Structure formats: structure tokens, C-alpha cells
C-alpha positions as CSV (number, residue, x, y, z in Angstrom):
1,M,55.0,-7.2,-0.3
2,V,52.1,-9.6,0.4
3,D,49.2,-9.4,-2.0
4,M,46.0,-9.7,0.0
5,G,43.0,-10.9,-2.1
6,M,39.4,-10.9,-1.3
7,T,37.5,-13.8,0.4
8,D,34.6,-15.3,-1.6
9,Q,32.3,-13.5,0.8
10,Q,33.9,-10.1,0.2
11,F,33.9,-10.6,-3.6
12,N,30.2,-11.6,-3.5
13,G,29.5,-8.4,-1.5
14,F,31.3,-6.4,-4.1
15,V,29.4,-8.0,-7.0
16,R,26.1,-7.4,-5.1
17,F,27.0,-3.7,-4.6
18,L,27.9,-3.4,-8.3
19,L,24.7,-5.2,-9.5
20,D,22.6,-3.0,-7.3
21,A,24.2,0.2,-8.7
22,L,23.8,-1.0,-12.3
23,K,20.1,-1.9,-11.7
24,D,19.5,1.5,-10.2
25,A,21.1,3.1,-13.3
26,M,19.1,0.9,-15.7
27,E,15.8,2.0,-14.0
28,E,16.6,5.7,-14.4
29,K,14.2,7.3,-16.9
30,E,16.1,10.5,-17.6
31,S,19.0,9.9,-20.0
32,E,21.2,12.5,-18.4
33,K,20.8,11.1,-14.9
34,K,21.3,7.6,-16.2
35,D,24.6,8.7,-17.8
36,E,25.7,10.3,-14.6
37,K,25.0,7.1,-12.6
38,L,26.8,5.0,-15.2
39,T,29.8,7.4,-15.2
40,K,29.9,7.2,-11.4
41,I,29.9,3.4,-11.5
42,A,32.7,3.4,-14.1
43,D,34.8,5.9,-12.1
44,N,34.4,3.8,-8.9
45,L,35.5,0.6,-10.8
46,Q,38.5,2.5,-12.2
47,K,39.5,3.7,-8.7
48,T,39.2,0.1,-7.4
49,L,41.5,-1.1,-10.1
50,E,44.1,1.5,-9.3
51,D,44.2,0.7,-5.5
């Protein structure tokens, strides 16, 4: 089995996506919505680790 890693450009894109999602959650005023957004980010990160 060959392990295919990310290129620097792909990794940078992933970090940009993650940073954008975190900034969006940080700007959320309602605590419940902020928690939902952060949970979604955490779930997506977990799924990425499991792939």
C-alpha cells in the first residue's frame, strides 16, 4: 500500500479552509450557534483523521 501525502499547496488549502471555519465560529454571537459550528469543525477534523 502506497501512502499518498498532501502537497504543500494542498496542505495550505486545508489550513486556509480550517482557519476560515474557525474565524466564522469565533464571530458567532449566539453561544448555541457557536457551539454547533465548533462541533461541526471538530467532527470534520475527526473524519479527516479516520480517512
